[in-house]
N, C-alpha and C positions, 0 to 999 in steps of 0.2 A: 383212732393211729388217721389221718386227711385222709379222703380217697387219692384228689392231687398228688399226694405224696406217696400213695402206694400206687399210684403208678410212674413214679421217675421223672413230677415236672413238679416247680415250682414255684410259687405264689408270684414272678413276674415274667413267668411264658417261656421263659430256661427249661430246660429239660434239666431234669440234676442227675442224669445214667448220662451223660455229653456231650449223648446227640446235639444238632442245634433247633433251638423250640423257633416258633412263629415269628419269620421279623427276622431273622440272625445268619449269621456265615456262621463257615464253621471254627473260620478263629477269630469267635466272639466276637466281632463284630456287629452292629447295628447295619442292616440292610437298608440304602434309600428309597420309596417308593418310586415308579416311576415320577407323576410329576415333578415330581420335586429339582428330575434331574433334566426335562424335555422342553422346560421352557425357560433354564439359562441356555438350557440349548438351540431352542427355534428362537431366543430374542439375538444372541448371536451372528448365527444363519442369518435372520434378515433383517439386522445392523448390517451386516457382510456389503448382504446382495442389492442396497440402496448404495452403500458405498461409492460399488462399482461396477452397478445403470451412471450414478453422478459424476463419475468417473468422465468413461467412454460420454459419457451426449458432451466432456469437456470444458466442465462443467468443476469442477476441482483443482479452485485457485490455485490457477496460471496466472506467474508471472507478470509480474507489470510489463511492460512490451515500450519502450517511449523510444516517438521519435520526434526529430523539432527543425522544425519550416521555418530559413532564406526570412532572421528579420532584419529590424528596421536599425537604425541609429536617427535624432534628431541634430542635430546643428542649432542650435540655439542663439544667436546673435545677443552681445555685450556691450553697454557703455564702453569707448574703446577700441571700440575687433577683434575684443580677447570673451574668449568661452573659458570658465572657469569648473563646466561639468556636462557630459550632458546624457542622458539617458539613449538604453534599448532597448528594446521588442523582439520577444520572438512567442510561435506557440509551441506550448509543447504535450505530444497526442501519445496519448497511451490506450491503446489498444488490447491490453495484459485484460487479467482476469483481478491483479491488487492492485492498491495503492499505494506510492511513493511521495516522494517528497525529495525538491527542491530542496538541493544544503547553500546549496553554492557557487558562486561564479566564480573563475577568473578569466580577466581580459588579457590585450594590449599588456610586453611586458614597460614596466613604469608606469603602471596605470589603476586607478582599485580597485576594487568594483564596488559595489554593497546592492540588495535586495532594501525593493521601498517598496514604500504602497501609498498613497493618498490618503492621509482621511481628513475628512470633515471636520470644521471646529465651530462651526458657528457662524452667522451672519453672510452666507456668503463667499464666508472664505477656507483656505484644505489648508494642509500640509507637507511634507514631505517629512512621513516617516519611518526611518529603517526594520525591515524585520531578517530575522536570523530563517523564512522556511518560509517553503513555497508547496500546498499538495496539489500531490498533481490522482487526480483518483481514476479511477478500475472505469476503463471505457468508454475517457473523457477527454479533456484538455483546459489547459492549465493556459487561458489569454494572456500576455500582458499587452498595455494597453495607456495611452497616456494619461489619463482617467485612472488605475488600478497600480497594477502590480507591474513595477519595472525595474529596468539595473539602475541607474545609474556610476557614471565610472570617471572620474578621479583624479589629477588633471583629466577636462578637455584635450584630448587632443587635435593636433591638424588637419582637417575634414577639407574635403569639397563635395559638393554633389558625385555617388557617385562612390565612392572610397568603400572600399570592406574593410570594418574588422571586424577577428575573431573572439566571440570564449571561448567557454567552457565549460558548459554545466552538470557543475556536482548531483549526484542523488544517493541517500544511502542508503537502497537498492539495491539497485540500478548500475555499471560503471557509466563511468561519463560522457559524459558529449559534445561534440565541440561544434559551434554552429557561428556563420558566417550574419550579419551584419552590411549593410550599403549605407550608405550616407544621404539621413534626407536633410528637405525642408519645412518649416512643418505648415503641414494642410490634411488635403486628403489624405494625401497621400499615408499616415501614417500605420493606421490599421496593417500590422503585418497581414505576410498574405498566407488565406487558409479559413483568418477572422470569419466568422459570419458577418 
């Protein structure tokens, strides 16, 4: 007769008399070693502590915080005294911690507004290309200028220098912003206020 069997122990380490063996609980299930439980728990606590610290220091994905400066509306003379389109320029600042996207603009009633960008086509030539959206980076700004992104307004309203037009800028993640653009003739004053 096996000596272990005589003492009530089975070959697998469990006791044959119904008493729990080493590493076994009374209900028959095995106990996990302390290290097997401690490592995941400590990892979770360290992660939670890091996220709490990151949030407390203001780095936890704050939403976009947008503002827009007063813009400029370009008065473009055309042959015969009529202008078919004009352009407006704004600076949109984002002081928040998340990027946002300018997705569209509405303007004065009866006028269509399109986002457009100047693109080089070679041989010192450029053309306007319509775009669907423009990024407003976190902690940065979207600056519109006559040589980059602008808002094409068609048909061009009858404007005199100093007149103001109202636009509403629409964003992917933020509420719309309303801004005004002052009519300006071409020249150095075209850069929007606040542009570097």
